[in-house]
Phi, psi and omega in degrees: 000161183227165170285334178279335180220073181285359176260013169230164178227159173261130180238131165276140184219161172253122167252139179237140171227136179285163181289340186250005183280151177277160187308322179274009184255113179201162171264143180226127182233117178295135181289139182286321180267094191280049178240156178296331176289324178290321181294322175291332172289329182286311181301311179304316180300314183291320178295323188274355176292136182266160178304127178098347180278153177248148176245124177276121175246120177273123183244157174239125174278147182306140183056024179249135180276326181275148177264165176226159180261124173264129183254114191244124164261098192300326175295356185262354182257147174294309184221149169211152176199152174259133175216158174264131177243148167258123185229158177293143187291336178299324175286321177291314186256019183297148175076177179208158183302325180300333176276345180282148178255000000 
């Protein structure tokens, strides 16, 4: 959130698109560590992976407190990218830990 736009937050994410997917079809995962440094590290790890290698990426699902490890084989995807998105704060912080099981 910023002083100028308190209703939005910047969030780092990993986007994955299959080789057979249409342009608008992709999977989007929020990075658990929402910092530019962490995003750069994920991108670096994905770039350095050899065919057959898995890269562990810590992600956080919407409305979940705990992160989980996504194991990605970058060479198996048609397109992947690490990007920064601007999203509504209500979407980022919807729900609460008390309601999760």
